[in-house]
N, C-alpha and C positions, 0 to 999 in steps of 0.2 A: 521540408521535403517537396513542397509545392514548386520549388525552383525547377524540378525535373520536368514539370509540365511544358515548359518553354525552353529548356536547355538546348534543344536541337536548333534553336534560332540564334544561338550565340556564335558570332563569327570565330572561325579557327578553333572550334572546340575539338580537343583531341579525340581521336577515333574511339578510344576505350570509354570516354565519357559519353560520347554520342550513342554508343551501343548500350550503355547503362540507361541512358535517358529513354531510349526506345523500349527497353525491357520494362522499365518503371511505368511508362505510359500505358503499356499493354496489360499490366498486371491489375488484378482485382485487389483493392486495398481496404483494410479495416484500420481506422484511426480510433484509438482509445483515448477519449477525452471527456472530462467532466464539465468542461466549459465551452468547447467549440460548438456553435449552434448548428452549423451545416458544413458539409465537405467543401474544401477549397480546390479540389482537383477532381478530374474525371475518374470514373470507375472506383469511387471511394464511398464507403459508408462509415458512419460514426457509431461507435459503441461506447457506452458510459463506463463499463467496468470490464476488466480483463477476466473473463469467465473461463477458468481452466477446463471445465468439462466441455464447454463449447469449442475451445481450442483443440482439445483431444479429438472431438468428433470431426472438426475441420481437417485435422492432420490425418485421421484414419481414412477420410474420404477424398483426400487431395490427389489429383492426377499429376501435380507438379510439386516442386519444392516450395516450402513456405519459409519466409524470412521474418525474423523478429528484429526490429530495430529499436534502439533506445535502451539505456541501462536499466531502467526500472522494469520495463516489460521483460527484457531479457533475463533479469534476475528471477522473476517469477517463473518464467518458462524453464530456466535451468533448474531451479529448486524443485519444480514439479516433474522433472525428468523428461521433459518434452523436446529437449535439444539433442539432435543426433550428430551435428557437425557445427564447428565454429569456422566462420570466415571473418577474420578481423580486418577492419579498415580503420587505420589510426590517422587522425587528423590532429597534429600537435597544436597546442594553444600556447601563445607567447605569454599572455598574462592571465591572471585570474585563477580560479579553481574550477574543478569539474566534478562530474559524477564518476564513481568507481566503474571500472570496466566490467569487473565480475562482482557478484554479491559478496559481502564480507564473509559469510559463512559457507561459501561454495567450496566443496571438495570434489575435485574431479580426478578420477582414476585414469591415468594416461594410457593410451593405446598406441604402442609404438610398433612400427613395422619390424619384423624380425625378432621381436622380444619374446 
C-alpha cells in the first residue's frame, strides 16, 4: 500500500486513482504486522495484533468511515460483526493462487432493496 504515498507523481495517472491516492495519503492508517519494524508511510502506526475490542472502540468513536483491507483482517472483522458495508475491489491474477475473498465460514444475510 505504500505505493499510494507517491502515486500522485505517476504521469497520466487516471483521475479516479489520483483521487484515491489523495484520500489514502490524508488518512490515518494502522498497519497490523508482526514483523514490520516501523511504518513505511506517513500518518501510519504499527500494531502487532488485530485487537477486536480496540477496533470496536475505534469504530464507535470514528468521525469517518473505517476501511479494512486484506483478507485475513477482513475475515476477523466480518466474523466479529464489525463490517457494515462491503466495497469490493477485484484485481485479477493471471497466475498463482491467492487468499480467499471471504472467510470460509462466513455466512452473510443479504439485505436487498425492496425485499
